[in-house]
C-alpha positions, 0 to 999 in steps of 0.5 A: 359885618357878621355872616348873619348880617350878610344874610339880610335882604331888603324887599320892596313890593310894588305895582307903581312907577317907583322912580316917583318916590325915590324910596330905593335911593333913600334906603340905599343911602341909609344903608351906607350911612349905617354901614349895613349894606345888603341886597335890595330886591324889588318884587314888581307886579306892575303892568308891563310898560311900568315894569320895564320903566322900573327896571331901567330906573333901577339900572340907573340907580345901581350905576349912580352909587359908588359902592358896590350894591346888589339890586334885584328886579323881580318883574314879570319876565323874572317871575315867569322864569322863576315859576317855570323853574319851580314847576320843574321841581315837582310843584303842582300846577294849581299851587304855581298858578296861585302864587304866580297869577294872584294879585292880592296883598298876600300873594305879593308877600308870598312871592317876597318870601320865596325870593328871600329863600332863593337868596338865602336870606335869614331875615327880611326888611320890608318897606312900602314903595312910597316910604323912605327912612326916618333916620337910623333903622336897619341896625336898630331893628336888626339888633332887636330881632332875636332878643327875648321879651317876656321869655319869648324870642322876638321874630318880628320888629315893626315900626310906625309911619310918619307923614300920611297914614298907612290907612288913608282915611283923610278923604273923610272930612268930618273928624267924628266920621273918621273915627267911626270909619276906623272903628268899623275896620276893627283891629286894622284901624286901631293904630290910625285911630290912636294917632287921630285921637292923640293928634300927635304924630311925633308921640310915636317916635319920641321914646328911646331905643331900649327894650323898655320902649318896645311894645308887644303888638298883635299886628304889624305895619306891613311897610315897615318891619323886619322878620327872621327866618320864621318867614319860611313857615308862613304863607298868606292867603292869595285873595285879591283886594283884601287890605291888611290880610297879609299883615294880619296873617304874618303877625298872627302866625308868628304869635301862634308859634310862640314868638314875639311881635314888637313895635319899636319907635323907629319910623319911616316917612310915608307918602301915598302915590297921587293915583291913590287919591282919585275917585276910583281908587277911593271907591275901590279902597272902601269896598275892599274892606268888605272883602277883608271883613268877609275873609276874616269872618269866614276863615275864623269859623264864623257862620254864614249869617253872622258873616253877613251881619259883619259885612252889613254892619260895615256897609251901614256905617259907611252909609251913615257917614257924611261922604259921597264915596262912603254912602255910595259903597255903603249902599252897594255893600248892603245889597243881598245879592252883592253879599252872597256873591262876595261870600261865595267868592271868598269861600273859594279863596279860603279853599285855595289858601288851605290847599296852598298851605299844604304844599308850602313847605315843599315850595319854600324848600325848592326855592333854595335850588333856584338861582336869581341874577342881580342887575348888572351895571350897563 
C-alpha cells in the first residue's frame, strides 16, 4: 500500500458491550480480504464495567488474528491520560471539560477526530458498533475519496445501511404513521422515508461502482462513511441527546468549504442492540428529536417563538400517532414549561459550542504531539 493508504484509520465509537455484534472481527476480516489493513480504534464511552470488558475482548480479538494488526482501545482511563496531556499543552480547562465529559453524539465524534490526528491519520473510516461490512468497502470508498465530481473534490464518501434502518421507526406499527413520523424529522428522516416508500432495501445497493452511481448528498450515514483530512477543520456541538447533529454538522461543514459529499452504493449491515428496543430507550429516542429540532432552529438563527412552533409541531404529530410511546412523549413536549427549559438548555449548549470552535484549531494541532499506545498481545 502507498504511504497515503497507510495513513488511514478505522474508528468505531461505542457505549455498548461490543462483543455482542462481532463488528470488530468482521471489519478486520474484510480489511484482510481486501489487503487494505489499517489500525482500528475503539472510542469507548461506556460505563466502567463495560469498558473493562471491551478492553479484554479486544485483547482476545488481537490475539486471534494471524496477521499483525493494530488495535487501540480509547476507554475511560486512556481518555483521562489523553486530556491531561492536552491540558499540559495550554488548552483551557473549559474546552477540555467540554471535550472530555460531554456524552452527546457530537462530543464522541470530536474525540474521534482528536484521536485520528494523534495517530497521524489523513483519512478516517467511521462505522457504528452494531454494523458489519456487506462486501468490499474499504478500497472502493478510498478510491472515490479525493476524486472530483462537478469540479469539486470529494472529501466524504458515505454509504447506506441494509438490515434494520439507522432510524429505528419500526416500533410504530401503522405504515402511514411511520411516514408521518419520518416526515416530522425533516432531513434526518429522508433516507428512511425513501426506503419505506420504495419498499426495496436491495435497490440501494444494485448499481455499479462507477462515478455515474455516486449521488451528491447533503447528509451522511454516520455509521458508514470515510472522510479525508478536512476532518481537522470540523468540530461538532457537544449537546447531549441530539441524534443526527454530528452527521449534519460534519456534512454541512464540508459542503461549506466547497467540497463534495457523495453517497456510494456500498452498504453495511446494521443491527440494533437489543437494549435499544426497550420502553425506556424508545421514549428517550422520541424525546431526543425535540432536542435536535430545538438545536437546529436556534443555531440557524430562528427566533424564540418560531423555535417553539417547530418543537410544538413535532410534539403535535407524535400525539396524533396511534402509538402509546409517541402519544406519551407528544403530550410531554407540548408542555410550555418543558419547552422553555429545553430552549434555555440548548441556548447554553450553543454558547459552549461557539467557545469550542474558537479553540479547536489549537486543540487539534496539539494532538499530533500526544502519543497513543496500541493494545499488545498478552
